[in-house]
N, C-alpha and C positions, 0 to 999 in steps of 0.2 A: 458226695464230693469233698475234695480236700477243704480242710478247716480254713486254710488262708484265702480261698475263693469264697467261702460262705460266709466269713466275717469282714471280707473286703470287697464284695462283688461290684463296687462302684469305683475300684481302684484300677484305672487303665493301665498301670505301670507293671501289673503282675503278668507274668509270661502266660500268653495264651497256647503255648503248643501242647499244653495238656488237653485241650479240647480236641486235637487232631485225630482223625480217624485212624484206628490200629490196623495193621494187616492180620491175617488169619494167624500167621506165624506168632505175632505179638499177643494176639489174644489167647494163644493156648499156653503161653508162658506162664509157669507155675508161680512166678515173682509179681505177676500182675496184681496190683491192689485193687480193691472194691472202688476205691476211690477214683482211680484212673479209668477204671471200666464205665462207671457212671458218667464220666465226662464224656467217653467215646460214644455211648451210648445215646445221650443227649443229642450231641452232634449229628449221629446218623439218623436218629428219628426225625430232627429238624429237616435234614437234608432229603430223606426219602418219603415222608409223610408231613410235610409243611401244613397241610389244611387241618389235618387232625390236631397237631399241635395248638395251631393257632386257635382252632374252636374250643379246645382245653384252656388255653390263656385267656380268651374272653369271657369266659363264664368263671374264672378264678377269683378269688376275693381281693380287694384293693391291695391289701398288704402283700400276697402272694404275686400278685400281677405285676407290682412295681419291682419287687426282687427278680423276678424272671426276666422282666424287661431290661434291668441294668446289666444282669449277669449276659444276657445274650447279645446286647449291643456291645459290651467290652470286649467279651472274649470269642462268641461263636459267630456272631453276624459276619465279621471282618473275613473269617476263613470260608463261610458258604458263599457270601459275595464274590470274593477273589475266585473261588471254583466256578461259580456260574459263570463269570464274565471272561475267565480264562477259556471256558468251553466254547463260548460265542466267538471269541476272537480265533479260537483255533480253527473253526468251521466256517468263518464268513467268507472264504473264497469259494466254497463248495455250492454256493446259492446263486444259481441262474436267475437274472433279471431283478436280483436284490442285492443292495451294499449295505453293509452293516459297519458302524463305527462304534467303538468301545471306550468310555472314558472311565478308568478305574478309580481317579481321584473323586468323582462324582458319582459313583454307582449309576452310571447313566448309558444307556445303549440307544442309539438313532439308527433307525432302519429306513433305508430309501427303496421303494420298488419302482421300477420303470420298465415299460414296453412300448416300443415305437415312440410315439412323442409324449406319452403320458408319464408324469412323476407324481409319486405320493409318499409322504414321510410320515413317520411315526417315532414317538419318544417314550422309552421305558425308564422310569426311574425307581431304584430299589431303596426303601426306607434305611436308615441307620439301624435299625432293629429287625432287618429282614431275616427270615421269613415271617415273623410275628406280625409286624405292621404291613397295611395294604400297598402293593405295587402300585405306583401311579402310571398310568397310560394317558397320552396326549397325541390327538391327530395333529399332524404338521400341515405342510402346504402340499395343495393339489394343482398341478400344473398340467395343462393341456386337455384338462376333463377330470371329473369327479369320481375317480375309480374307488377310492375309499371312503369311507362314511364314519360317522359317529358310531353306528352300531357295529362295525367292525372294530373299532377301539373298545367299545363296552364289551363284547363277546370277548376279546382277548384280556381285558382286565377281569372280568367274571372267572375265566379260565384259570389265571394267575394266582387269582385271591382265594378260589374255592375249589380248585382241583389240586392234585399231588403232581402236577408236571413241573419241569424246568422252564426257565425263560427262553431257552433253545427251543423247546417244544412249542411255546407259544408263539415264537417268530415262525415257525413252520406252519403252524395254524393260520396265521394272519396270512404268508404268503399263498398257501393252497387257497384260502379263500378268494384272494385276488386273481390267482390263475383261473379257478373256475369262473369267476365273474367275467373274465376277458373271453373265455371261452363260450361265453352265453349262456351259462347255467344259472336259471331263476333263482332267487331266493324263497327261501319258505315263507309263506303269508301270515305266519303266526309270530314267529321270532324276528323275521326279516334279517335272516343271514343265511349263508350258503352252506356253511359246515357247521353241524350241530356241536356245541361245544364239550357233550358228554359222550355221543357215540361217533364223533368225527364223520358222519355220513351225511350225504346229499339228500335234499328232498326228493323222495321217491313216489310218495302216495298221491296220486292224481284225482282230482274232482272229475266225473265223469261229464258234469254239465259245464262248468266254468275254465276246466282244463288247467286250474293252479294246483301247483304242487307243495306238498308239505312233509315235514319230518316226521316219521312216526310217533316219537315222544311227544311233539309239539300239539299234534293231532289228537292224540289221547288225553292230553292236559286240557286242550280246547271241549272236547267232549265231556270230561268230568266236571269241570267248573261250571260249563252252560246246562249241563244235564240234558244236553241234546245231541243227536248224532247227525248234524247238519254241518255242511261246509262253512267254514269261518267268513267266506268271501259272498258267496251267491245264496248261501242258507236253504239250499235244496239239501234233501237226504244224501249223505255220503255213499 
């Protein structure tokens, strides 16, 4: 990276444009410097593989962790946050039964899901060092019935903080979960969510005795940890 960035990574007044993602045309420019390419690459990896970078950052030495945190907070996070929030703002009218409000200054997204007389809210707040720091997800008000639960918010938080998806992807996951709940799809009786956070599948494996349904990965984890091939609910052989 450029020397002025390495020596003054905590100086918020240095230009952040050097961390902008480059087009293919500019990447093939023979005048492109190694320092500029390093800045492009760091931003690109943070944007496409945030969970991987976050894991590396969390196990780094204290000195390295502090340096990366300040550099990211001052130069890269504002670019990535603006991109994420702009994408949500541009797509907010396309969601049936969901209203989304974006607050750029506070890096906050408020989603309201409504169907018939039922309304439920969700708030997502991006940290100043996003995506290094954890995204905060809070349940809001439930009006006319408890359609959304803390499990839904927890599922979304796990997705945003441990997967390489975008905030827009997370909102789509939350909405799909509520859609399926309204359609009468049962939750998995292991993780207590409708849509699995990794496979994005519905509970499909049914116990022949109690008729409860489970996600495949959840049932496999249950069999592995319990060392038994029994139903988690009725305890009969699955």
